[in-house]
C-alpha positions in Angstrom: -74.2 66.4 -100.7 -73.7 64.7 -104.0 -72.8 61.4 -102.4 -76.0 61.6 -100.3 -78.0 62.3 -103.4 -76.5 59.3 -105.2 -77.3 57.1 -102.1 -80.9 58.3 -101.9 -81.4 57.7 -105.6 -80.0 54.1 -105.3 -82.1 53.3 -102.3 -85.4 54.9 -103.6 -88.0 52.3 -104.5 -89.9 53.7 -107.4 -90.4 50.8 -109.7 -94.0 51.0 -111.0 -96.7 53.2 -112.5 -99.9 53.8 -110.5 -103.2 55.5 -110.9 -103.4 59.1 -109.8 -106.5 61.2 -109.5 -106.2 64.9 -110.1 -108.3 66.7 -107.5 -109.0 69.7 -109.8 -110.8 67.8 -112.6 -110.9 64.2 -111.4 -109.2 62.8 -114.5 -107.3 59.6 -114.1 -103.6 59.6 -115.0 -100.8 57.2 -115.1 -98.2 58.8 -112.9 -94.6 57.8 -112.2 -93.7 57.6 -108.6 -91.4 60.4 -107.3 -87.7 60.1 -107.5 -85.3 59.3 -110.3 -83.7 55.9 -110.8 -82.5 53.8 -113.8 -85.7 51.7 -113.6 -87.8 54.8 -113.9 -85.9 56.1 -116.9 -86.0 52.7 -118.7 -89.8 52.6 -117.9 -90.4 56.0 -119.5 -88.4 54.9 -122.5 -90.5 51.7 -122.9 -93.7 53.7 -122.4 -92.5 56.0 -125.2 -91.4 53.1 -127.5 -88.1 54.9 -128.0 -85.6 53.7 -130.6 -82.5 52.1 -129.1 -80.3 55.1 -129.5 -82.8 57.3 -127.5 -83.0 54.7 -124.7 -79.2 54.7 -124.5 -79.1 58.5 -124.6 -81.5 58.7 -121.7 -79.5 56.4 -119.5 -76.3 58.3 -120.4 -78.0 61.5 -119.3 -79.0 59.9 -116.1 -75.4 59.1 -115.3 -74.3 62.6 -116.1 -77.1 64.0 -113.9 -76.0 61.9 -111.0 -72.4 63.0 -111.4 -73.1 66.8 -111.7 -73.5 69.3 -108.9 -76.5 71.7 -108.6 -76.0 75.1 -110.3 -73.9 77.5 -108.2 -75.4 80.7 -109.7 -78.7 82.4 -109.4 -81.3 82.2 -106.6 -81.5 79.3 -104.1 -83.4 76.2 -105.2 -83.1 74.4 -101.9 -86.9 74.1 -101.7 -86.8 71.9 -104.8 -86.5 68.2 -103.8 -86.1 66.2 -107.0 -86.9 63.0 -105.1 -90.4 64.4 -104.5 -91.0 65.3 -108.2 -92.9 62.9 -110.4 -91.0 62.8 -113.7 -93.8 61.5 -115.8 -97.6 62.0 -115.7 -99.5 60.7 -118.7 -103.2 61.1 -119.5 -105.0 57.9 -120.5 -106.2 59.8 -123.6 -104.1 59.5 -126.8 -103.2 62.6 -128.8 -106.0 63.9 -131.0 -106.0 65.8 -134.3 -109.5 67.1 -133.9 -110.4 69.4 -131.0 -113.8 67.8 -130.5 -112.1 64.5 -129.8 -110.1 65.7 -126.8 -111.6 64.6 -123.5 -114.0 67.1 -122.0 -112.1 67.7 -118.8 -108.9 68.5 -120.6 -110.7 70.4 -123.3 -112.4 72.6 -120.7 -109.0 73.5 -119.2 -107.6 74.7 -122.6 -110.9 76.4 -123.6 -110.6 78.5 -120.4 -107.1 79.5 -121.6 -108.5 80.5 -125.0 -106.5 78.0 -127.1 -109.2 77.0 -129.5 -110.3 80.6 -130.1 -106.7 81.7 -130.7 -106.3 78.8 -133.2 -109.4 79.9 -135.2 -108.4 83.5 -135.2 -104.7 83.8 -135.7 -102.7 80.6 -135.8 -101.5 78.3 -138.6 -101.2 75.3 -136.2 -101.5 74.4 -132.5 -100.0 71.8 -130.2 -101.4 71.4 -126.7 -99.5 69.5 -124.0 -101.2 68.5 -120.7 -98.7 67.4 -118.1 -96.2 65.0 -119.8 -98.1 64.3 -123.1 -99.4 66.1 -126.2 -103.2 65.8 -126.1 -103.9 67.8 -129.3 -101.9 68.7 -132.4 -103.1 70.2 -135.7 -101.8 72.2 -138.6 -103.8 74.1 -141.3 -104.0 72.4 -144.7 -102.6 75.4 -146.6 -99.5 75.5 -144.4 -99.0 71.7 -144.7 -99.2 72.1 -148.5 -96.2 74.4 -148.3 -94.2 71.4 -147.0 -94.1 72.7 -143.4 -93.8 70.0 -140.8 -95.4 70.6 -137.4 -95.9 67.5 -135.3 -95.5 66.2 -131.8 -91.9 65.4 -131.0 -92.4 61.8 -130.3 -94.0 61.2 -133.7 -91.1 62.9 -135.4 -88.6 60.8 -133.4 -90.2 57.5 -134.7 -91.5 58.6 -138.1 -90.0 59.7 -141.4 -88.1 62.6 -139.7 -86.3 60.4 -137.3 -82.9 61.0 -138.9 -83.4 64.7 -138.8 -84.3 64.5 -135.1 -81.3 62.3 -134.3 -79.0 64.7 -136.1 -80.2 67.7 -134.1 -81.5 66.4 -130.7 -79.6 68.0 -127.8 -76.7 69.1 -130.0 -77.2 72.8 -129.1 -78.0 72.0 -125.4 -75.7 69.0 -124.5 -76.6 67.1 -121.3 -73.2 68.1 -119.9 -74.3 71.8 -120.1 -75.7 71.7 -116.5 -77.5 69.4 -114.2 -81.0 70.2 -115.3 -80.1 69.7 -119.0 -78.9 66.2 -118.1 -82.2 65.7 -116.1 -84.1 66.8 -119.2 -82.2 64.4 -121.4 -83.1 61.5 -119.1 -86.8 62.1 -118.7 -88.0 64.4 -121.5 -91.5 63.9 -122.7 -93.7 65.6 -125.2 -92.9 68.8 -127.1 -93.0 69.8 -130.7 -91.0 69.4 -133.9 -91.1 72.0 -136.7 -89.4 72.0 -140.1 -89.9 74.9 -142.5 -88.5 74.1 -146.0 -86.2 76.3 -148.0 -87.7 79.7 -149.0 -91.1 79.0 -147.4 -92.6 81.9 -145.4 -95.2 80.9 -142.9 -97.5 84.0 -142.9 -99.3 83.3 -139.5 -97.8 81.9 -136.3 -97.6 78.3 -135.0 -98.1 77.8 -131.3 -97.5 75.2 -128.6 -99.2 75.5 -125.2 -98.0 73.7 -122.1 -100.2 73.1 -119.1 -98.7 71.4 -116.0 -101.8 70.4 -114.1 -100.6 67.8 -111.6 -99.3 68.7 -108.1 -95.7 67.8 -107.4 -94.9 66.9 -111.0 -92.3 68.0 -113.5 -92.7 68.9 -117.2 -89.9 68.2 -119.5 -91.1 68.9 -123.1 -88.6 69.2 -125.9 -89.0 71.7 -128.8 -86.9 71.4 -131.9 -87.4 73.9 -134.8 -85.4 73.9 -138.0 -86.0 76.9 -140.3 -84.2 76.2 -143.6 -82.4 78.6 -145.9 -84.4 81.7 -146.8 -87.5 80.5 -144.7 -89.5 82.6 -142.2 -91.5 81.5 -139.1 -93.1 83.0 -136.0 -93.5 80.4 -133.3 -95.4 81.2 -130.0 -95.1 79.3 -126.8 -97.5 79.6 -123.9 -97.2 78.1 -120.4 -99.4 77.9 -117.3 -100.1 75.9 -114.2 -102.6 76.0 -111.3 -101.2 76.7 -107.8 -100.5 73.9 -105.4 -98.8 73.9 -102.0 -96.0 71.7 -103.2 -93.1 72.4 -105.6 -93.5 71.8 -109.3 -90.7 71.8 -111.8 -90.4 72.9 -115.4 -87.1 71.8 -117.1 -88.0 71.9 -120.8 -85.5 72.4 -123.6 -85.8 74.5 -126.8 -83.3 74.0 -129.7 -83.7 76.4 -132.7 -81.7 76.1 -136.0 -81.9 79.1 -138.2 -80.6 78.6 -141.7 -78.8 80.9 -144.2 -80.8 84.1 -144.7 -83.7 82.6 -142.7 -85.7 84.3 -139.9 -87.3 82.9 -136.8 -89.2 84.8 -134.2 -89.8 82.8 -130.9 -92.4 84.5 -128.6 -93.1 83.2 -125.1 -95.7 84.2 -122.5 -95.1 82.2 -119.3 -97.7 82.3 -116.6 -96.6 79.6 -114.2 -98.0 79.3 -110.7 -95.9 80.6 -107.9 -95.0 77.2 -106.6 -93.1 76.5 -109.9 -89.3 76.2 -110.3 -88.8 77.2 -113.9 -85.4 75.9 -114.9 -85.8 76.0 -118.7 -83.0 76.0 -121.3 -83.4 77.7 -124.7 -80.7 78.0 -127.4 -80.5 79.0 -131.1 -77.9 78.7 -133.8 -78.0 81.2 -136.7 -76.2 80.7 -140.0 -75.0 83.4 -142.5 -77.4 86.3 -142.9 -80.0 84.6 -140.7 -81.9 86.4 -138.0 -83.2 85.2 -134.6 -85.8 87.2 -132.6 -86.8 86.4 -129.0 -89.9 88.0 -127.4 -90.3 86.9 -123.8 -92.7 87.6 -121.0 -92.1 85.9 -117.6 -94.8 86.0 -115.0 -95.4 83.6 -112.1 -93.0 80.9 -110.8 -91.4 80.9 -107.4 -87.9 80.8 -108.9 -86.8 81.2 -112.5 -83.5 80.5 -114.3 -84.1 81.6 -117.9 -81.4 82.8 -120.2 -82.1 82.1 -123.9 -78.8 81.9 -125.8 -78.1 82.7 -129.4 -75.0 81.5 -131.3 -74.4 83.9 -134.2 -72.3 81.4 -136.2 -72.6 82.9 -139.7 -71.3 86.2 -141.1 -73.8 89.0 -140.9 -76.1 87.0 -138.7 -78.2 88.9 -136.2 -80.4 88.5 -133.1 -82.7 90.6 -131.0 -84.0 89.8 -127.5 -86.9 91.7 -126.0 -88.0 90.5 -122.6 -90.0 91.5 -119.5 -90.3 89.9 -116.0 -92.6 90.8 -113.2 -91.5 89.7 -109.7 -94.1 89.7 -107.0 -94.2 88.5 -103.4 -92.2 85.4 -102.8 -90.7 85.4 -106.3 -87.1 85.4 -107.3 -86.8 85.6 -111.1 -83.3 85.4 -112.5 -83.5 86.0 -116.2 -81.6 87.5 -119.1 -80.0 86.5 -122.4 -76.7 85.1 -123.8 -75.1 85.7 -127.2 -72.0 84.3 -128.8 -70.7 86.2 -131.8 -68.6 84.0 -134.2 -69.5 85.4 -137.6 -68.0 88.6 -139.0 -70.4 91.5 -139.1 -72.8 89.8 -136.7 -75.0 92.0 -134.5 -77.1 91.6 -131.3 -79.6 93.7 -129.4 -80.7 92.8 -125.9 -83.5 95.0 -124.5 -85.1 93.9 -121.2 -87.6 95.3 -118.7 -87.9 94.2 -115.1 -90.7 95.0 -112.6 -90.6 94.1 -108.9 -93.3 94.5 -106.3 -94.2 93.4 -102.8 -90.6 92.3 -102.0 -90.1 90.4 -105.3 -86.6 90.0 -106.6 -85.7 90.6 -110.3 -82.2 89.9 -111.6 -81.0 90.6 -115.1 -78.1 88.4 -116.1 -76.5 88.7 -119.5 -73.4 87.1 -121.2 -72.0 88.5 -124.4 -69.0 86.9 -126.0 -67.4 88.3 -129.1 -64.8 85.9 -130.7 -61.8 87.1 -132.6 -63.5 86.0 -135.9 -66.4 88.3 -135.2 -64.8 91.5 -136.6 -67.1 94.5 -137.3 -69.7 93.0 -134.9 -72.2 95.2 -133.0 -73.7 94.7 -129.6 -76.2 96.7 -127.7 -77.4 95.7 -124.2 -80.1 97.7 -122.4 -81.9 96.8 -119.1 -84.5 98.9 -117.4 -85.9 98.1 -114.0 -88.9 99.5 -112.2 -89.4 98.9 -108.5 -92.9 99.6 -107.2 -92.0 99.8 -103.5 -89.1 100.1 -101.1 -89.0 96.4 -100.1 -88.4 94.9 -103.6 -85.1 94.4 -105.3 -83.6 94.6 -108.7 -80.0 93.6 -109.8 -78.2 93.9 -113.1 -75.3 91.5 -113.7 -73.9 92.0 -117.2 -71.0 90.0 -118.5 -69.0 90.8 -121.6 -66.0 89.0 -123.1 -64.8 90.9 -126.1 -61.9 89.4 -128.0 -61.5 91.7 -130.9 -61.0 95.5 -131.0 -62.9 95.7 -134.3 -66.3 95.8 -132.7 -68.9 98.2 -131.4 -70.2 97.4 -127.9 -72.6 99.3 -125.8 -74.4 98.6 -122.4 -76.7 100.7 -120.3 -78.9 100.0 -117.2 -81.5 102.1 -115.4 -83.4 101.5 -112.2 -86.3 103.7 -111.2 -89.7 104.0 -109.5 -93.1 105.3 -110.5 -93.2 109.1 -110.4 -95.6 110.6 -107.8 -96.2 113.4 -110.3 -97.3 111.0 -112.9 -99.7 109.3 -110.5 -101.1 112.7 -109.4 -101.6 113.8 -113.0 -103.6 110.7 -113.9 -105.7 110.8 -110.8 -106.5 114.4 -111.6 -108.1 113.1 -114.8 -110.5 110.9 -112.8 -108.4 107.7 -112.8 -108.1 105.7 -109.6 -104.6 105.4 -108.1 -104.6 101.6 -108.7 -105.5 102.0 -112.4 -103.0 104.9 -112.7 -100.2 102.6 -111.5 -101.3 99.8 -113.8 -101.3 102.2 -116.8 -97.8 103.4 -116.1 -96.5 99.8 -115.7 -98.3 98.8 -118.9 -96.6 101.7 -120.7 -93.2 100.6 -119.3 -93.9 97.1 -120.8 -95.0 98.5 -124.1 -91.8 97.7 -125.9 -92.5 94.0 -125.3 -96.3 93.9 -125.8 -96.1 95.7 -129.2 -93.9 92.9 -130.5 -96.7 90.3 -129.8 -99.8 89.4 -131.9 -102.8 91.4 -130.6 -104.4 88.5 -128.6 -101.1 87.8 -126.8 -100.4 91.5 -126.1 -103.8 91.7 -124.5 -103.0 88.6 -122.4 -99.8 90.1 -121.2 -101.4 93.4 -120.3 -104.1 91.5 -118.3 -101.4 89.6 -116.5 -99.7 92.9 -115.5 -103.0 94.2 -114.2 -103.5 91.0 -112.1 -100.0 91.3 -110.7 -100.6 94.9 -109.9 -103.8 94.1 -108.1 -102.2 91.2 -106.2 -104.7 88.7 -107.5 -102.3 86.2 -109.1 
């Protein structure tokens, strides 16, 4: 199979950019032809005006990609044909720093998603990506005066933070990690760069929002966040896409560096369309006394592989992962979390909820490794599953590799269904059966929604209601 893939990549003639018209909003785009070749990667690099080291890195990643096999874990991705995915779709509009300067068609899309309103109410800064490019980026003056850097990734790569980017780029997620990490390294585009200086506490969140709007395209944004010693940040990521009758691909990468005694909370609400293959990679490294918090809501996508990983490098470092997935008809969501304990006295908590309906498949997959150096470490893993009918499926696949006896490890898993008695009780209070079921599911998801800012908790509960009604 690999030889056939190599042959098809060599023979595929995709050497130029051409105009593409999006049927939804009739905006003109430059769109790379489908497939993946050396010429395409070099053309993306020229389009981005990459420094030499990045161009060489992209080509090295392409070689790695061509040599690696498809992942042999998780649900089947046979329906994803990389040769039919456009790796680069660029709007003819440059990135804007003022919302009113964003083209109306793109602006209308984000306004329907509530991005400008959220920025006004509760955010310190916003980045908005449309297909392969950032179209808007802004940070509040008072946060910038604290020395916080929040900019699009490509500006950071070529500007005064270039050395910092080069030092950290794809160091936590090397291209040899898996085939789609190598693909990301070859064709990445867009994303955000954040640096929070020593002892600076950002009181209100920053957010990046990613919209994949073109049919048959891939989105490969790169997010790099560095939270220096004693600093504190909450970063929110939102994702969405309209539904098409062809496969779309999301293979972004998130690298998070949490300094000594620093804290980072990374919250994600993903509302991909159900033709999306979501093969995202996220990883954090935490130094002594630092803390990493993940809050994750996964809705939509046809297939997901999503396992945020935390490396607890420093002594007394800690992490907590709180996540929920909702698998509906035709969906196979394979999600979970990974943690590597290296530092003495490090601690981790993994708490997940999984809901499946109408034949959806939800799989929780965890990996916990405690190294000999991680004496006095503590681990707690808990996964609860709720199946709403007899044709859905939920699996739990925990993995634990404990290499020291001086540790405290716990794991529990529960699978259940909605109680008929609870439905009857709510209906006796005048609530319809549909609303009663939605209320119970929202209560099941409360441990996740309560960790989100109010606007995003409301969004997540609305997504649950839509899933329950079958309108997504």
